[in-house]
VEXZA-396554 format. One record per residue: residue number from 1; residue in one letter; chain; x negated, y negated, z negated of N, C-alpha, C in turn. Coordinates in steps of 0.001 Angstrom, whole numbers, always signed. Layout:
<sites>
    i  aa  ch       nu       nv       nw      cau      cav      caw       cu       cv       cw
  NUM   a   A        X        Y        Z        X        Y        Z        X        Y        Z
...
</sites>
This chain:
<sites>
    i  aa  ch       nu       nv       nw      cau      cav      caw       cu       cv       cw
    1   m   A   -52533   -53424   +28753   -52787   -54558   +27894   -53679   -55574   +28589
    2   g   A   -54856   -55175   +29061   -55744   -56112   +29722   -56716   -55388   +30620
    3   q   A   -57340   -56163   +31488   -58343   -55618   +32385   -59696   -55713   +31708
    4   t   A   -60583   -54783   +32046   -61923   -54796   +31477   -62940   -54792   +32606
    5   k   A   -63937   -55665   +32505   -65035   -55732   +33463   -66336   -55725   +32688
    6   t   A   -67308   -54980   +33166   -68609   -54964   +32513   -69638   -55528   +33482
    7   k   A   -70454   -56462   +32982   -71482   -57078   +33808   -72644   -57485   +32915
    8   s   A   -73816   -57032   +33228   -75056   -57382   +32537   -74913   -57557   +31024
    9   k   A   -74667   -56467   +30337   -74604   -56433   +28874   -73472   -57255   +28279
   10   s   A   -72452   -57577   +29051   -71292   -58254   +28484   -70029   -57596   +29029
   11   t   A   -68982   -57652   +28242   -67697   -57111   +28624   -66691   -58251   +28616
   12   i   A   -65838   -58282   +29620   -64833   -59336   +29726   -63465   -58678   +29793
   13   i   A   -62571   -59106   +28904   -61189   -58624   +28968   -60257   -59822   +29120
   14   t   A   -59075   -59547   +29629   -58024   -60555   +29722   -56998   -60244   +28640
   15   y   A   -56659   -61250   +27850   -55682   -61104   +26772   -54776   -62323   +26793
   16   q   A   -53518   -62109   +27070   -52501   -63166   +27129   -52949   -64339   +28014
   17   g   A   -53566   -64018   +29145   -53998   -65039   +30089   -55367   -65643   +29789
   18   w   A   -55907   -65357   +28633   -57234   -65840   +28248   -58275   -64801   +28647
   19   k   A   -59515   -65232   +28748   -60643   -64315   +28937   -61408   -64260   +27624
   20   i   A   -61746   -63050   +27208   -62601   -62844   +26042   -63844   -62143   +26549
   21   k   A   -64977   -62810   +26372   -66254   -62266   +26821   -67039   -61794   +25605
   22   q   A   -67325   -60507   +25594   -68130   -59924   +24514   -69577   -59874   +24983
   23   k   A   -70463   -60423   +24177   -71885   -60371   +24512   -72695   -60260   +23228
   24   k   A   -73980   -60095   +23371   -74886   -60008   +22221   -75553   -61371   +22016
   25   d   A   -75697   -61770   +20756   -76416   -63015   +20466   -77906   -62709   +20314
   26   q   A   -78679   -63698   +19907   -80126   -63519   +19804   -80525   -62508   +18738
   27   y   A   -79608   -62167   +17822   -79876   -61184   +16766   -79292   -59812   +17101
   28   d   A   -78858   -59637   +18360   -78256   -58397   +18853   -76926   -58079   +18160
   29   m   A   -76233   -59126   +17709   -74899   -58979   +17110   -73847   -59310   +18169
   30   d   A   -72692   -58652   +18087   -71613   -58937   +19023   -71011   -60312   +18768
   31   v   A   -70742   -61020   +19845   -70065   -62318   +19812   -68949   -62243   +20838
   32   f   A   -67788   -62799   +20494   -66632   -62766   +21374   -66245   -64211   +21696
   33   l   A   -66446   -64598   +22948   -66182   -65967   +23387   -64807   -66027   +24039
   34   c   A   -63982   -66975   +23601   -62613   -67115   +24097   -62521   -68295   +25055
   35   y   A   -62002   -68034   +26255   -61861   -69062   +27282   -60417   -69134   +27759
   36   t   A   -59894   -70349   +27910   -58591   -70508   +28539   -58730   -70158   +30015
   37   k   A   -57618   -69925   +30669   -57636   -69626   +32101   -58284   -70766   +32870
   38   e   A   -57941   -71989   +32512   -58473   -73160   +33213   -59980   -73282   +33013
   39   e   A   -60436   -73091   +31785   -61864   -73200   +31494   -62639   -72108   +32228
   40   w   A   -62090   -70905   +32276   -62757   -69789   +32927   -63002   -70093   +34406
   41   e   A   -62074   -70807   +35033   -62171   -71105   +36459   -63316   -72054   +36793
   42   y   A   -63893   -72737   +35823   -65024   -73634   +36088   -66274   -72889   +36536
   43   g   A   -66410   -71639   +36149   -67587   -70870   +36526   -68587   -70778   +35382
   44   s   A   -69484   -69814   +35489   -70368   -69483   +34366   -71320   -70615   +33980
   45   g   A   -71712   -71458   +34882   -72633   -72532   +34552   -71980   -73741   +33919
   46   l   A   -70662   -73852   +34037   -69959   -75049   +33575   -68970   -74811   +32446
   47   r   A   -68505   -73590   +32291   -67445   -73347   +31299   -67993   -73393   +29878
   48   q   A   -67079   -73744   +28964   -67422   -73786   +27542   -66324   -73066   +26773
   49   a   A   -66728   -72185   +25866   -65756   -71386   +25114   -64927   -72280   +24197
   50   e   A   -63649   -71936   +24083   -62742   -72626   +23162   -63002   -72179   +21727
   51   w   A   -63446   -70912   +21585   -63679   -70350   +20252   -64726   -69257   +20354
   52   e   A   -65537   -69115   +19317   -66526   -68045   +19224   -66183   -67213   +18002
   53   a   A   -65887   -65937   +18219   -65445   -65055   +17132   -66486   -63972   +16868
   54   g   A   -66415   -63405   +15680   -67321   -62335   +15293   -66788   -60949   +15580
   55   t   A   -65464   -60852   +15812   -64844   -59562   +16141   -63795   -59780   +17223
   56   m   A   -63429   -58698   +17889   -62375   -58777   +18903   -61052   -59172   +18249
   57   q   A   -60776   -58649   +17055   -59527   -58984   +16368   -59467   -60470   +16035
   58   e   A   -60573   -61040   +15588   -60609   -62472   +15300   -60335   -63280   +16569
   59   a   A   -60896   -62848   +17695   -60660   -63536   +18966   -59174   -63479   +19339
   60   k   A   -58569   -62318   +19203   -57142   -62167   +19527   -56279   -62969   +18562
   61   d   A   -56626   -62983   +17278   -55873   -63771   +16294   -55940   -65263   +16638
   62   f   A   -57113   -65725   +17053   -57252   -67134   +17460   -56327   -67438   +18632
   63   i   A   -56334   -66576   +19645   -55490   -66783   +20824   -54016   -66748   +20423
   64   d   A   -53643   -65821   +19569   -52247   -65723   +19113   -51796   -66983   +18392
   65   s   A   -52708   -67649   +17698   -52330   -68822   +16912   -52516   -70131   +17672
   66   y   A   -53037   -70063   +18887   -53348   -71272   +19656   -52097   -71990   +20102
</sites>
């Protein structure tokens, strides 16, 4: 289905060509950031998420409906 990478308290998976980055917010809650392939290529200092979801399923549903 997708590749998984873990780096400094965040997990990144690939889903239908998009990157979904799971990380913790300031309240220690999971946040799932959705990036297009093009946006992901900008690099961590420049990229901006297309969508911020509260669950992995919400992130996948957003990508499916995009």
